Residue, then its C-alpha position, 0 to 999 in steps of 0.5 A: m148698657a154694658n158697652l157704655d163709656t162716659k167721661t167729661i172732655k174739654v172742648k180742646e180734646l173734642l176739637q183734636k179728635g181725628n176720628l170723628h165722623i158724621p154718619h149718613y143718617q144724621r139730619p143736616y146741620k140746621w143751627t141758625e145764627k140765633n143758635v150760634n149767638q146763643l152759644i157764644d153768649d153762654i160762653l162769654l157769660h160763664k167765662a169767670k167760672s171754673a168750668y162750664r158744661i155745654g152739652t153731651l156728645v153721643v158717639h158710636l164706636h166701630w172699626q174699619n179695615s183699610n178698605k173701609e169695610e166694617i170689622t169687629e174689635k177682635e179683628f181690629d186688635e189682630k190686623g189693625g185698621n181704623k177706629i171710627l166715632d160716628i156722632v149720634d147726638g151732638q152734631q149741631r153743637t160740635i160743628t159750631l164749636a169747630l167753626i168758632i175755633h176756625a174763626l179764631t185761628n183766622s182772626e186777629h187772635k191767631g198770635i195767641k200761643e193757644l191758637a198758634d199751632f192749633k188745627t182741627n180736622l173737624i173743619n174738613l168734614p165732608f158735607s154734601n147737603d145743601i142745607s148744611k153747606a148754607n148754614i155753615q157758611n152763614n154761621y161762620k160769617a156770624i162767628e167772624r163778626r163776634t171774634n173781637e169779643f174774645d180775648e186771651d182769657t176767654i179763649l183759654f176758658f173756651f179751650n180748657k174749661c168748657e166741657l162736654v159729656e162724651v158717651i161712647l157706645a160700641d153697639i149702634s142699637e144702644a147708641f140710638q136707645f141712649f139718643d132717644s132717651q136723652n132727647a125725649r127729655g130735651k126740647d131741640l128735637e121734633p118728635h119726627d126726628l126721634l122717629k127718624a133715628y129709631h127707624l134708621r136704627e131698625m134698618n141697620n141690619s136689614s139694608t145697605e148703606e146706599e139704601r140708608r143714605q137714599t132714605v135720609e136724602n128723601w126724608e130731608e127733602m121734606d122740610t121739618n114744618t111739612l113733617s110736623k104738620l103731617f104727623a101732628l095734624y093728620l097721621y097722629r090724629i087719624r090713628n088715635w081717633s080710629k082707635g078711640r084715643s085722644a089726639r090733641y097734641f103730638t109730642k115726644n111722649e106719643v112717638d110710640i104710636f109710630k113704632g111697630v114690628s120689624p119685618e125680620i121679627q123672630e117671634d112667631y106672632p100670628f098677627a105679624k104674619i100678614y105684615r111679614i108676607a106683604h113686606y117680603y112679597t113687595e120686596n121680592y116683586n120689585q127685585a124680580y127681573n121682569s119688574k126691573m125690565d118693565k120698571n113696574n114696581t109696586g108699593y107696599p099696601f099701606q093703611i093709615d091705621q095698620t101696625i107700623i112696619n119698622g125701618k124702611r117701610f116707615f119712611e115709605m109710609v110717611a112719603y106715601y101719605n105726604k103725597l096722598i094728602g098733597n094730591m087730595k088738597a090739590n084736587m080739592k082746590a082745583n075742583t070748583e064743581i063740588q059746592t061743599l068744598n067751595t063753601i068750606k073754603n069761602y064761608a065768612g068765618n073760615y079763618r077763625t081758630g075754632d073753624k080751622y080745628v073743624r076743617n082739620l077734623f073734616y080733612c082727617g075724616l076725608i083722608y081716612y076714607i080715601d085711604k080705605f076706599g080711594e075715590n069710590e063714591l067720593p063726592k057722596a063721602i065728601d058731603k057725608i063727612f062735611i055734615w058730620a064735621y060741621t055739625l059741631r061748628l053749628k052746635l057750638y058758639s066757641i070751639g077749642l081743640d078739646s071740643v074737636d077731640n071729644y067730638a071725634l071720640n063721640k064724647a060730646h055733641s056727636q051721635v057717631q064715632l066716624f073714625q071707628k065707623i070707617r075703621e070697621a067699614v068694608c064698603p063705601s055704603d057702610i059710611l054713606n048710610i050712616k044716619l046723621e042728626i038734623l039740626k034745628e038751631n045754629r049757635s055760631s056766627k058767620t056760618e050762614e053759608i054752612v047753614k044754607l048748605f045743610e038746608k039744601m042737603k036736608y040736614y037743617e030745619r029752620 
């Protein structure tokens, strides 16, 4: 990285910076009271040391004129303007450090020389997100309750001997690349957080600031638990199983499966043409005057196993499948006429961990079918996928995630690789005509309702 500038800075230097900004693409401030207390505990624990490293700050250096328009470094040198340091990584810790110093300057310690005239502009950073506002308020109160644990020596240690590694990059792509590489080895970010950073970077040269701001707001409307389940339980497993790959755990090492091609790709790869055509057709259709008049927008034609379109389309894809899966589950809950669905929800052993794995296998197969064929022949497809998935339940006494993974890949106990069949299918009958085995033995307990349904569908013989 040619534009890398790395140095060690003291907390006091960080808090005195006047040009730090939190860019729109950052996630909300999500540190909890537990995180804050842990940081304070670390400071108090190490206060006898000559120095204490408390983290890394990655910032993107860029320049703006008086109208807050982006300018080059050369234009800045010639005409002046403002240097801006956008926090790419380290936002959570930086805000917390600012809250600590603000609490100390308003506590009984405010007469200490080091605090008397100290001010930090970081405390005045604007926050519009309700999650950030709530966490800042709660954490500030938690910090206030602990200011009595600081004495003058601790405050001097906090100011002058607590350090951060500051990494300044003038290229936004390199800043995100550094962010990705650092957090791929860390523990505090979820895989979907890394994907968010990557695809926002991909939007940098092909979208407006308003589009990026709106993208972040829409993303943050889905809580982290929802996103974790969406990726780990459904998108990751379906994409991998459809390609004959194992899909047990979605970690930071597997995020590349959700990276693909950019719409603005310069190389003339034949395989990418269809995606570029679909991307620009969708863009042009939605920007046309007639679609603006009748407000009849069209969405990108996503398929769960397709090559990922980087940037804006990735975020649209996530929202699309979150809605599709939510609607599917709501319809299943409301539809009490389909016996298969009632049995899955109510049989005696459905609460067990292994049974939950099988239920997820069933859901993944059903989602993949609906994604490809919609509701065409859906009741028949539900029955077919049910028999395929729950055959595993009846065959095994105990089921682990490895059992389900191997079954989906047709490595054990299965005669059909259902996900590959759906991937290759061109009409519903290709799935509905799959030949499944007839069972003659049930090795599991608390599954009598499942066996009765198998018998009714002529897939079990006592």
